[in-house]
C-alpha positions as CSV (number, residue, x, y, z in Angstrom):
1,M,-21.6,36.1,21.3
2,T,-21.1,33.7,18.7
3,A,-19.7,30.0,20.0
4,T,-17.1,28.7,18.1
5,A,-15.3,25.3,17.5
6,A,-12.7,24.1,19.7
7,P,-9.7,23.1,17.2
8,L,-10.1,19.8,16.2
9,P,-6.3,17.7,17.8
10,D,-3.5,16.6,15.5
11,S,-4.0,13.7,14.0
12,R,-2.0,11.5,11.1
13,L,-3.5,10.8,7.6
14,T,-3.8,7.1,8.7
15,D,-5.7,7.6,11.6
16,R,-9.4,6.8,11.5
17,P,-11.5,10.1,12.5
18,D,-13.8,10.3,15.3
19,A,-17.3,11.5,14.7
20,S,-15.9,15.4,15.3
21,A,-13.4,15.2,12.3
22,F,-16.3,14.7,10.0
23,V,-17.3,17.8,8.0
24,V,-20.6,18.2,5.7
25,P,-20.4,21.0,2.8
26,R,-22.1,24.1,3.0
27,P,-26.3,24.6,2.2
28,G,-26.8,24.6,-1.5
29,F,-23.6,22.5,-2.2
30,G,-26.0,19.4,-2.9
31,R,-24.9,16.2,-4.6
32,R,-21.5,17.0,-6.5
33,F,-18.6,14.6,-7.9
34,A,-15.4,15.7,-9.0
35,L,-12.8,14.1,-11.0
36,V,-8.8,13.7,-10.1
37,V,-6.5,12.2,-12.7
38,D,-2.9,10.7,-11.3
39,T,-0.9,12.5,-14.0
40,E,2.3,10.2,-14.3
41,E,4.8,8.9,-16.4
42,E,4.2,5.5,-18.2
43,F,6.1,2.4,-16.9
44,D,5.1,-1.6,-17.2
45,W,2.7,-1.7,-13.9
46,T,4.3,-5.6,-14.1
47,A,7.4,-4.9,-14.0
48,P,10.0,-4.0,-10.7
49,F,9.9,0.0,-10.0
50,D,13.0,1.7,-11.8
51,R,14.5,5.7,-11.8
52,A,15.3,5.1,-15.4
53,H,11.4,5.1,-16.3
54,Q,10.3,8.7,-16.4
55,S,8.8,8.5,-20.2
56,V,5.9,10.8,-21.1
57,T,4.3,10.4,-24.6
58,A,0.6,10.1,-23.5
59,L,0.3,14.0,-24.3
60,G,-2.2,13.7,-27.3
61,G,-4.4,11.3,-25.0
62,M,-4.6,14.0,-22.2
63,A,-5.3,16.2,-24.6
64,E,-8.5,14.7,-26.0
65,G,-9.5,13.8,-22.0
66,Q,-9.0,17.6,-21.0
67,R,-11.5,18.1,-24.6
68,Y,-14.1,15.6,-23.7
69,F,-14.3,16.7,-20.0
70,E,-14.2,20.0,-20.4
71,A,-17.1,19.9,-23.1
72,A,-18.9,17.8,-20.3
73,H,-18.4,21.2,-18.0
74,V,-16.2,18.7,-16.0
75,R,-12.9,20.6,-14.4
76,P,-10.4,17.4,-13.5
77,L,-8.0,17.7,-11.0
78,Y,-4.7,16.9,-12.2
79,V,-2.3,15.7,-9.7
80,T,0.9,15.5,-11.1
81,D,4.2,14.2,-10.4
82,Y,7.8,14.7,-11.4
83,P,8.3,13.6,-14.7
84,V,5.3,14.9,-16.1
85,A,5.8,18.4,-14.0
86,S,9.8,18.4,-15.7
87,H,8.2,17.9,-19.1
88,A,8.2,20.5,-21.3
89,R,5.3,19.9,-23.4
90,A,3.3,18.7,-20.7
91,R,3.9,21.8,-18.4
92,D,3.1,23.9,-21.3
93,M,-0.1,22.1,-21.9
94,M,-1.6,21.8,-18.4
95,A,-0.6,25.2,-18.1
96,R,-3.2,26.1,-20.3
97,W,-5.6,24.5,-18.8
98,V,-5.1,25.7,-15.6
99,A,-5.0,29.2,-16.9
100,D,-8.3,29.1,-18.7
101,E,-9.7,28.3,-15.3
102,T,-11.1,24.4,-17.1
103,A,-8.6,22.0,-14.7
104,D,-6.6,22.1,-11.5
105,V,-2.9,20.9,-10.8
106,G,-2.3,19.3,-7.3
107,A,1.2,17.1,-6.3
108,H,1.3,13.4,-6.8
109,L,4.8,12.1,-5.8
110,H,6.1,8.7,-6.9
111,P,9.2,8.4,-4.7
112,W,10.8,6.6,-7.2
113,V,11.4,9.1,-9.8
114,N,10.8,11.9,-7.8
115,P,14.4,13.7,-6.3
116,P,16.5,13.5,-3.9
117,H,17.3,10.1,-4.9
118,E,18.5,8.6,-1.6
119,E,16.9,5.2,-0.6
120,Q,16.9,1.9,-2.1
121,V,14.1,1.4,-5.2
122,C,12.2,-1.5,-3.7
123,G,8.5,-2.1,-2.8
124,A,8.3,-0.8,0.1
125,N,10.2,2.4,-0.6
126,S,7.5,3.1,-3.3
127,F,5.3,4.0,-0.4
128,V,6.7,7.4,0.6
129,G,5.5,7.4,3.6
130,N,7.6,4.5,4.4
131,L,10.3,7.3,4.4
132,P,12.2,8.6,7.1
133,E,10.8,11.7,7.8
134,P,13.3,14.0,6.3
135,L,13.7,12.3,3.1
136,E,9.9,12.2,2.4
137,R,9.8,16.1,3.3
138,A,12.8,16.4,0.9
139,K,10.8,14.7,-2.0
140,L,7.6,16.5,-1.5
141,T,9.3,19.8,-1.3
142,A,11.0,19.6,-4.6
143,L,8.0,18.1,-6.0
144,R,5.7,21.3,-4.6
145,D,8.7,24.0,-5.8
146,L,8.6,22.2,-9.2
147,L,4.9,22.5,-9.9
148,T,4.8,26.1,-8.5
149,Q,7.5,27.2,-10.7
150,A,5.2,25.4,-13.8
151,F,1.8,27.0,-13.1
152,G,2.7,30.1,-11.2
153,K,1.4,29.0,-8.0
154,P,1.8,26.3,-5.1
155,P,-0.2,23.6,-5.2
156,V,-2.6,22.5,-2.5
157,A,-4.0,19.3,-3.6
158,Y,-2.1,15.9,-3.0
159,R,-2.2,12.8,-3.6
160,A,0.4,10.0,-2.5
161,G,1.3,7.7,-5.2
162,R,0.2,4.2,-4.4
163,Y,-1.8,6.4,-2.1
164,G,1.4,5.8,0.4
165,I,0.6,7.9,2.8
166,G,2.6,7.4,6.4
167,P,2.8,8.6,9.9
168,N,4.7,12.2,8.8
169,T,2.4,12.8,5.9
170,A,0.4,15.2,7.7
171,Q,2.4,17.1,9.1
172,I,4.7,17.7,5.9
173,L,1.6,18.7,3.8
174,A,0.8,21.2,6.8
175,D,4.1,22.9,6.8
176,L,4.0,22.7,2.6
177,G,0.8,24.3,2.3
178,F,-1.2,22.0,1.2
179,R,-4.6,22.1,2.3
180,V,-6.6,18.8,0.8
181,D,-5.2,15.1,0.6
182,T,-6.8,12.6,-2.1
183,S,-4.8,9.6,-0.8
184,V,-7.2,7.8,1.0
185,R,-8.6,4.5,-0.5
186,S,-11.0,3.5,1.7
187,R,-11.7,-0.4,1.7
188,F,-8.4,-1.2,0.4
189,D,-5.9,-2.8,2.2
190,Y,-2.1,-2.5,0.8
191,R,-0.1,-4.5,4.3
192,A,1.0,-7.4,1.7
193,Q,2.7,-5.1,-0.7
194,Y,4.3,-2.7,2.6
195,G,1.4,0.1,2.0
196,P,-1.4,1.2,4.1
197,D,-4.3,-0.6,5.2
198,F,-7.2,1.8,4.7
199,R,-10.4,-1.4,4.8
200,H,-11.9,0.8,7.8
201,M,-11.8,4.0,6.8
202,P,-14.7,6.2,5.9
203,L,-16.1,7.6,2.9
204,R,-16.7,10.8,3.6
205,P,-14.7,14.3,4.0
206,W,-13.1,14.9,7.3
207,R,-10.5,17.1,8.5
208,T,-6.9,15.7,9.8
209,G,-3.4,16.6,10.1
210,P,-2.3,19.5,12.7
211,A,-5.4,21.1,13.9
212,G,-7.5,19.7,11.6
213,S,-5.6,21.9,9.0
214,I,-6.1,19.0,6.2
215,L,-9.4,18.2,4.2
216,E,-9.1,14.5,3.7
217,L,-11.4,13.7,0.2
218,P,-10.8,10.0,0.3
219,L,-11.5,8.3,-3.0
220,S,-15.1,6.8,-3.2
221,T,-16.0,2.9,-3.0
222,A,-19.3,0.9,-2.3
223,F,-19.7,-2.8,-1.5
224,L,-23.0,-3.9,-3.5
225,G,-24.8,-7.3,-2.8
226,S,-27.2,-8.9,-0.1
227,L,-24.2,-9.2,2.2
228,A,-23.1,-4.9,1.4
229,P,-24.4,-4.1,4.9
230,L,-21.7,-6.3,6.5
231,G,-18.9,-5.3,3.6
232,A,-16.4,-3.6,5.7
233,H,-16.0,-6.8,7.8
234,L,-16.5,-9.5,5.4
235,Y,-14.7,-8.4,2.6
236,P,-11.3,-8.3,4.3
237,L,-11.5,-11.9,5.2
238,V,-12.3,-12.9,1.9
239,E,-10.1,-10.3,-0.1
240,R,-7.2,-12.7,-0.7
241,H,-8.8,-15.8,-1.6
242,R,-9.8,-15.1,-5.2
243,L,-11.9,-17.7,-5.7
244,V,-14.5,-17.3,-2.8
245,R,-14.5,-13.1,-3.5
246,G,-15.3,-14.1,-7.1
247,G,-17.8,-16.6,-6.4
248,L,-19.3,-13.9,-3.5
249,S,-19.5,-11.2,-6.7
250,R,-21.4,-13.7,-9.4
251,L,-23.8,-14.9,-6.8
252,G,-24.9,-10.8,-5.9
253,L,-23.4,-11.5,-2.6
254,L,-20.6,-8.9,-2.2
255,D,-19.1,-7.3,-4.7
256,R,-16.3,-3.9,-4.1
257,V,-16.5,-1.2,-6.5
258,P,-14.3,1.9,-6.6
259,L,-15.2,4.9,-9.1
260,T,-13.5,4.7,-11.6
261,P,-13.4,3.3,-15.3
262,E,-10.4,1.6,-14.7
263,G,-11.1,-2.3,-14.9
264,V,-14.6,-1.5,-13.7
265,P,-17.9,-1.9,-15.9
266,L,-20.0,0.8,-16.2
267,T,-23.4,-0.9,-15.0
268,D,-21.1,-2.2,-11.3
269,A,-19.9,1.7,-11.1
270,V,-23.8,2.9,-12.0
271,R,-24.9,0.8,-9.1
272,A,-22.2,1.6,-6.6
273,V,-23.3,5.4,-7.8
274,D,-26.8,4.8,-6.5
275,A,-25.8,2.9,-3.5
276,L,-23.5,5.5,-2.3
277,L,-26.2,8.3,-2.8
278,A,-29.0,6.4,-1.2
279,R,-26.2,6.2,1.9
280,G,-26.2,9.9,1.9
281,Q,-22.8,10.6,0.6
282,E,-22.6,14.2,-0.7
283,L,-19.6,14.2,-2.5
284,L,-18.3,11.3,-4.7
285,L,-14.9,11.3,-6.1
286,F,-13.9,9.3,-9.5
287,S,-10.5,8.6,-10.4
288,F,-8.1,6.8,-13.1
289,H,-4.3,7.2,-14.3
290,S,-3.7,9.9,-17.2
291,P,-1.4,7.0,-18.9
292,T,-4.9,5.4,-20.0
293,L,-6.0,8.2,-22.3
294,T,-3.4,6.5,-24.5
295,P,-3.8,3.2,-25.6
296,G,-0.8,0.5,-24.3
297,H,0.3,2.5,-21.4
298,T,-2.2,0.7,-18.8
299,L,-4.2,-2.5,-17.9
300,Y,-7.2,-1.1,-18.9
301,V,-6.5,0.6,-22.5
302,R,-4.6,-1.5,-24.5
303,T,-6.0,-0.5,-27.9
304,G,-8.2,2.1,-30.0
305,D,-11.6,-0.1,-29.2
306,D,-10.5,-0.1,-25.5
307,L,-10.3,3.4,-25.8
308,R,-13.3,4.2,-27.0
309,V,-14.9,1.7,-24.6
310,F,-13.5,4.4,-22.2
311,Y,-15.2,7.1,-23.2
312,R,-18.4,5.4,-23.7
313,W,-17.9,4.4,-19.7
314,W,-17.8,8.7,-19.4
315,D,-20.9,8.9,-21.8
316,G,-22.9,6.5,-19.4
317,M,-21.9,7.5,-16.6
318,L,-22.4,11.3,-16.7
319,N,-25.7,11.0,-18.4
320,H,-26.7,8.9,-15.3
321,L,-24.9,11.1,-13.0
322,A,-26.8,14.2,-14.6
323,R,-30.0,11.8,-14.2
324,V,-29.8,11.7,-10.3
325,G,-29.3,14.9,-10.0
326,V,-25.5,14.9,-9.2
327,A,-23.4,18.0,-10.7
328,P,-19.6,18.6,-11.1
329,T,-17.8,20.6,-8.8
330,H,-13.6,21.1,-8.9
331,L,-11.4,22.2,-6.2
332,D,-12.0,25.6,-5.1
333,E,-15.3,24.9,-4.9
334,I,-15.0,21.8,-2.6
335,I,-12.7,23.8,-0.5
336,A,-15.2,26.8,0.0
337,A,-18.0,24.4,0.6
338,F,-16.3,21.9,3.6
339,A,-14.3,25.1,4.9
């Protein structure tokens, strides 16, 4: 008689998993990487949140980016928010990618531009997990239904805008048919902005939510430097002290490096990849924001030269990943491999 594993207990996305929750891929999966793009409206990141800021104009940049990644055999997961899914040209363009199986679409919730609009627009409420459960549920239901209508099938992957998961998010996701969450940004702390604390969350995938029904894919971040083994304990002590943090980085003692082309030099990102692989990481998760693909919309790509640097970053990163034997993967493969 074949033994079966006991079902996992219910847990919240914000709960640190215990050893029984971690999952490993099926044999043959190898070392892989995936790309998740936060696909969202353009707005001034330095200004207060505003429901009126719902412009979606970076379509040419998105199309160019999709052509680039398609040529590199990378199938992005575009976690998409309400303004983008409501935009006819964006929706039609992305629907073709989904139909061609060159991209996947998930859900990305910015509460200040996602109906129903019942809450006060403020910093704390920009993290949807801070909202009352009925309102968080109503917003995510509205987004799921819009994406289902736009792309012909319900989304199964989710990333909260601003990584803003809360105590009710896992149950809501499970009830609405989601199977994957990518909202945990391990090694980061957003409490000063009224958001979640991910400082001590792991980097390996794990099962969470009601009876372990949600696969959590945390964003990849590495500590670098001679003090890297102490990073999880030391970095939170210096994170808010800019001069101390900068000094540790310049001296090569401690640095925190997420896998993103936004604000991270290629040399540092390559070192982070190598550090994560050396620690046995089997799935690397890269990320950036869709408005970055058009100059002038984010802090990271202001000019045409910046955009060329962005693509050179990816040229170098994809070449390095190929050299070290890390192949691209996509949502369906990940779900099957970690089932």
